[in-house]
C-alpha positions as CSV (number, residue, x, y, z in Angstrom):
1,M,14.2,-19.7,44.4
2,K,14.0,-17.4,47.4
3,K,12.1,-14.8,45.3
4,F,9.7,-17.4,44.0
5,G,8.9,-18.4,47.6
6,Q,8.2,-14.8,48.5
7,Y,6.0,-14.4,45.4
8,L,4.1,-17.5,46.3
9,I,3.5,-16.3,49.9
10,A,2.3,-12.9,48.6
11,I,-0.1,-14.6,46.2
12,V,-1.5,-16.8,49.0
13,L,-2.0,-13.8,51.3
14,I,-3.7,-11.8,48.5
15,F,-6.0,-14.7,47.8
16,A,-6.9,-15.1,51.5
17,A,-7.5,-11.4,51.9
18,G,-9.9,-11.6,48.9
19,L,-11.8,-14.4,50.4
20,V,-12.2,-12.5,53.7
21,L,-13.2,-9.3,51.9
22,G,-15.7,-11.2,49.8
23,W,-17.3,-12.8,52.8
24,Y,-17.7,-9.5,54.5
25,V,-19.2,-7.8,51.4
26,T,-21.6,-10.7,50.8
27,R,-22.6,-10.7,54.5
28,D,-23.2,-7.0,54.4
29,V,-25.2,-7.1,51.2
30,S,-27.4,-10.0,52.5
31,T,-28.1,-8.2,55.7
32,K,-29.0,-5.0,53.9
33,N,-31.3,-6.9,51.5
34,V,-33.5,-8.4,54.2
35,S,-37.0,-7.5,53.2
36,S,-40.2,-7.2,55.2
37,Q,-41.5,-10.3,53.4
38,V,-38.6,-12.4,54.7
39,I,-39.2,-11.2,58.2
40,L,-42.9,-11.8,57.9
41,T,-42.5,-15.3,56.6
42,A,-40.1,-16.2,59.5
43,L,-42.6,-14.8,62.1
44,H,-45.5,-16.6,60.5
45,D,-43.6,-19.9,60.6
46,R,-43.4,-19.6,64.4
47,G,-47.3,-19.5,64.8
48,F,-48.4,-18.8,68.3
49,L,-45.6,-17.7,70.5
50,V,-46.3,-18.6,74.2
51,T,-44.4,-16.2,76.5
52,Q,-46.0,-16.5,79.9
53,T,-47.7,-19.3,81.9
54,Y,-50.0,-18.6,84.8
55,I,-50.8,-21.2,87.4
56,F,-54.1,-21.0,89.2
57,N,-54.3,-23.0,92.4
58,E,-57.2,-21.7,94.5
59,P,-60.4,-23.4,95.9
60,I,-63.7,-22.3,94.5
61,E,-67.3,-22.4,95.6
62,I,-70.4,-22.3,93.5
63,R,-73.8,-21.5,95.1
64,D,-77.0,-19.7,94.1
65,Q,-77.3,-16.7,96.3
66,D,-80.8,-15.8,95.2
67,E,-82.6,-19.0,96.3
68,S,-85.0,-18.9,99.2
69,F,-84.5,-21.0,102.3
70,W,-86.9,-23.8,101.3
71,S,-85.6,-23.7,97.7
72,K,-82.1,-24.3,99.0
73,I,-83.3,-27.2,101.1
74,L,-85.2,-28.8,98.3
75,W,-83.4,-27.8,95.1
76,G,-80.3,-26.1,96.2
77,Q,-76.7,-27.1,95.2
78,V,-73.4,-26.0,96.6
79,I,-70.2,-27.1,94.7
80,K,-66.8,-26.8,96.3
81,A,-63.8,-27.7,94.1
82,H,-60.0,-27.4,94.0
83,G,-57.7,-28.0,91.1
84,V,-54.6,-26.5,89.4
85,V,-55.3,-24.8,86.1
86,E,-52.5,-23.7,83.7
87,V,-53.1,-20.7,81.5
88,N,-50.7,-19.9,78.6
89,L,-50.4,-16.4,77.3
90,G,-48.7,-15.1,74.2
91,V,-48.9,-13.6,70.7
92,D,-50.2,-15.1,67.5
93,L,-47.4,-14.3,65.0
94,S,-49.4,-15.7,62.1
95,E,-51.7,-12.6,62.4
96,I,-48.9,-10.1,61.7
97,S,-49.5,-8.5,58.3
98,Q,-47.2,-6.9,55.8
99,D,-48.2,-3.4,57.1
100,D,-46.9,-4.4,60.5
101,V,-43.3,-4.8,59.4
102,E,-41.3,-1.7,58.5
103,V,-37.7,-2.0,57.1
104,D,-35.3,0.8,56.4
105,S,-31.5,0.9,55.9
106,N,-30.6,0.7,59.6
107,K,-33.8,-0.3,61.5
108,I,-36.6,-2.8,61.5
109,R,-39.8,-2.1,63.3
110,V,-42.5,-4.7,64.0
111,Y,-46.0,-4.1,65.4
112,V,-47.7,-6.9,67.3
113,S,-50.9,-7.4,69.2
114,R,-51.2,-7.5,73.0
115,A,-50.7,-10.8,74.6
116,E,-53.8,-13.0,74.8
117,I,-54.8,-16.5,76.1
118,F,-53.5,-19.4,73.9
119,N,-55.0,-22.2,76.0
120,S,-55.9,-23.3,79.5
121,R,-55.8,-26.8,80.9
122,L,-56.2,-28.8,84.1
123,V,-53.0,-30.0,85.7
124,G,-53.5,-33.1,87.7
125,E,-56.8,-34.1,89.4
126,V,-59.6,-31.9,90.6
127,S,-61.5,-32.6,93.8
128,V,-65.2,-31.8,93.9
129,E,-67.5,-31.7,96.9
130,N,-71.2,-31.5,95.9
131,S,-74.0,-30.8,98.3
132,Q,-77.6,-31.0,96.8
133,G,-81.1,-30.4,98.1
134,I,-83.4,-33.3,98.8
135,L,-85.4,-33.1,95.6
136,K,-82.5,-32.2,93.4
137,S,-80.5,-35.2,94.5
138,L,-83.5,-37.4,93.6
139,F,-84.6,-35.9,90.2
140,E,-81.7,-33.8,88.9
141,S,-78.6,-35.3,90.5
142,D,-75.2,-34.6,89.0
143,D,-71.7,-34.7,90.4
144,G,-71.0,-31.0,89.8
145,Y,-67.8,-31.8,87.9
146,N,-68.6,-29.9,84.7
147,Q,-69.7,-26.8,86.6
148,A,-66.6,-27.0,88.8
149,M,-64.3,-27.2,85.7
150,A,-66.0,-24.3,84.0
151,E,-65.7,-22.1,87.1
152,L,-62.1,-23.1,87.7
153,T,-61.2,-22.3,84.1
154,R,-63.1,-19.0,84.2
155,Q,-61.4,-17.8,87.4
156,A,-58.0,-18.9,86.2
157,E,-58.3,-17.1,82.9
158,N,-59.6,-13.9,84.6
159,A,-56.6,-13.9,86.9
160,A,-54.3,-14.5,84.0
161,L,-55.7,-11.5,82.1
162,S,-54.8,-9.1,84.9
163,N,-52.8,-6.0,83.9
164,E,-49.7,-7.3,85.6
165,M,-49.7,-10.6,83.9
166,I,-50.4,-9.0,80.5
167,Q,-47.5,-6.6,80.9
168,V,-45.1,-9.4,81.7
169,A,-46.3,-11.4,78.7
170,N,-46.0,-8.4,76.5
171,Q,-42.5,-7.7,77.6
172,K,-41.4,-11.3,77.0
173,S,-43.1,-11.2,73.6
174,Q,-41.1,-8.2,72.7
175,D,-37.8,-9.8,73.9
176,E,-38.4,-13.0,72.0
177,I,-39.6,-11.4,68.7
178,S,-36.6,-9.0,68.8
179,R,-34.3,-11.9,69.2
180,L,-35.9,-13.8,66.3
181,V,-35.8,-10.8,64.0
182,G,-32.2,-10.1,65.1
183,Y,-31.1,-13.5,63.8
184,I,-32.5,-12.7,60.4
185,A,-31.2,-9.2,60.1
186,E,-28.0,-9.2,62.0
187,G,-26.5,-5.8,62.5
188,K,-29.8,-3.9,62.3
189,E,-31.5,-2.2,65.1
190,V,-34.8,-3.9,66.0
191,E,-37.8,-2.3,67.6
192,I,-40.9,-4.2,68.6
193,K,-44.1,-2.3,69.4
194,I,-47.2,-3.5,71.2
195,R,-50.3,-2.1,69.7
196,G,-52.1,0.1,72.2
197,S,-49.2,0.0,74.6
198,A,-46.5,2.4,75.5
199,I,-44.1,-0.5,76.2
200,D,-41.6,-1.1,73.4
201,I,-38.1,-2.2,72.8
202,D,-35.6,0.2,71.2
């Protein structure tokens, strides 16, 4: 009876060891068999990846510097405005192609574009002060809101596209994409390269 118990324990241990070994083998094979298409599909599913948000909060002034004195008095217009504009930067992962993903036995390399603007939007209210010439106020009067919004957005996007902001957005894109690919191909080295940039992750 004692020997039977020992045999039973041995069988259970061997069975458990087989299950553990099978899990590791299956896990290792599935990791090694990760293809560039699998990675590409996963990245495409994320669409546009926003990695940096820039907040523009500066007053602006719009005036025609070329007008003569009398032209300013009669038809001139000066618009002063203040508002908060949010600009989101990131990478469109849906644009990554098959050629941008390289997979070998130990390493995965993905090439992505530099960060770009995804969208910009006004946060809260915008205050507009509009001074118009005598004739303009009579015949071509407008509140200046559309011009103010266009200029606020233009200045916000220009500031968001500074080298410093783009570098930060690029680095965050690399970090996030590396993390995403690492989930798919656990155990492999992942390298994300920005096209036209010396910044990359090894």
